[in-house]
N, C-alpha and C positions, 0 to 999 in steps of 0.2 A: 297360897296367895289369895287374898281377899278379892271379892268381885270389884271393889272400888279401885284396887291396885291394878287389876287386869285392864279395867277401863282406862285408867290413867296411862298405862304403858301404851295402849292403843292410841290414845290422844297424842302422846309424845312421839310415837313412831309416825303418825300422820303429820305432825308438825315438822319433823325431819324431812319427810317426803315433800311437803309443800316448799320447804326451803331449798331442797335439792332441785326441784322442778323449776323454781324461779332463778336459781343460781347455778348454771351448768359448769362453772369454773371452780366450784367448791364441793367437797364431801362434808356431810354433817353427821355427827355422832353424839349420842348421849353418853355421859361417863362420870366416873368419880363417885362421890359420896352418896348420891341418890341411889345408884345401883348397889353400892355397898349395903345401904340400909335394906333395900329390897332383898338382896341375896342372903345376908347374914341374920337379919331380924325378921324377914318374911313380910315386910310391909314398908310402905313409904311414910307411915306414921312418924312424926317428928322430923321428917326431912325438911330442911329449911329452904332449899332451892334446888333447881335442876340446872346442871351445867351441860350446855351444848357446845361442841367443839367444831369450829369451821376450819377446814383444812383445804388449802388449794390443791386442786388436782395436779398431777404431775404435768409440768410444762405450762402451767397457767399463770405464772408470775405476772406477765404483762397484762392479763385480764384483771387481776386483783388490784393492780395499780390504777387502772382506768375505770373499773366498774365497782361501785360500792355494793355491799350485800343488800339484796332486796329482801327486806324483813316482812315476809308475808304473814298475815294474821298475828302480828306482834305489835305491842305497844311499847315503844322504847321509852325508858325512864331517863337514862343517862348513858353517855359513852365516855369511857376512860381510855385515853391513849397511854401506852405503856413505855413511851420513850424515856421517862424518868424513873421507871421501876427496873432496876438492873436485873433482878431475878427473872422478871417476865421477858425482858429482852434476851437474856441468855437462853430462854426456852423458845425463842422466835415467836412469842406472842406479840402481836402488833396493836391489838385493842381488845377491850372488854366492853360489851354492850349489855346493859342491865335493863330489864323490863318484864313484861308479862305476855304470855301467849294466850290466844283465845281458848277458853275452856279449861285452862290450867290455873288453879288458884295460887300456887306457890310461885315466887319469882323464877324467871328463867334467864340465866346469864349465858350470853353467847361469847365464847372465848375464840378470838380469831387469830389463827397462826399465819405467819408470813412466809412459810415455806411448806412444801410437800412433805408429809410424814405418812408412813404406813400406819395401819390401825395398831399394830404392836408397838410402834415407836410412840404413838400418842399415849397408850396405856402405860408404857414404861416411864413416861415423863411425869407421872403422878408421884406424890411424895411418900405415900405409904402403900405397902403391899395390898391391903384390903380395898384400896381405891382403884387398883389397876385392872379395871374392866370397862369395856366399851360396848354399846349397843348401836347398831345401825338402823336405818329406816325400815328394814325388813325384819326387825326384832332379832337379828343374829347377834349373839354375844361373843366377845373375844376376851380371853383372860390371859394374863401373864403367868409364867411359872411361879413367880412370887405370890400371886393371888391364890393359885391352886394350893401352894404349900400352906398358906394361912388357913385355908379351908380345912386342912387336915390337922393342923397343930394348934389353932386358936392362939397364935402368937402374932402380935402386932409388930411389924418391922418397918422402920423408916428407911426408905430406899433413895431418897433425895433430900437435900438440905436447902429448901427455899425459905427465905426469911429466917435465918438461924436463930435470931433472938426470940422467935415465937414458937420454935419447934417443940420444946419441952412442954409448954402449955398445950399446944395442939395435940401432942401425944397423949397427955392425960385426958383431954376432952374426948378424944377418940376412944380410949379405953372405957370411959364412962358410957359413951354411946353404944359401944359394942356389948357391954354388959358382963355379967358373971361368967367366969371361965376363961376370960382373955387375959393374957399377960404381955 
């Protein structure tokens, strides 16, 4: 891993910590494509954005209704409510906040879940095996069994069908991103 990537991981972990400190009713995780890029390609080079997942702590539903997320060191660009996106609602995602975090050049999207999920459940909610990894603010990574299998077989497997009309195109894009040797 390059020095810039190590520095960026530290910045992202600090950003997660700042969010958790300001929002005691949520857990925050980094996950999906950015970690896929780092793990399988060894670098964040080419990563288009960083996805942060905000998940209510167990028993915190009343808190998330009454308290918005305090976006510490974050410049919000726009918020998208998911009430018209059936796939997002099925996943219990209640909104998507797009913007930038201090010191991180790529966009940072905050995906807000409306119910408690374990770290494993969050990772298993992702659409392809190679995206099913999560990092917490302590830089601890969690991988699904499907992710571990991808690591050994270099086989891209669709695990969920979100936005079915776009999945074939997304599959091809991901194969291209992963590079030679993947099928």
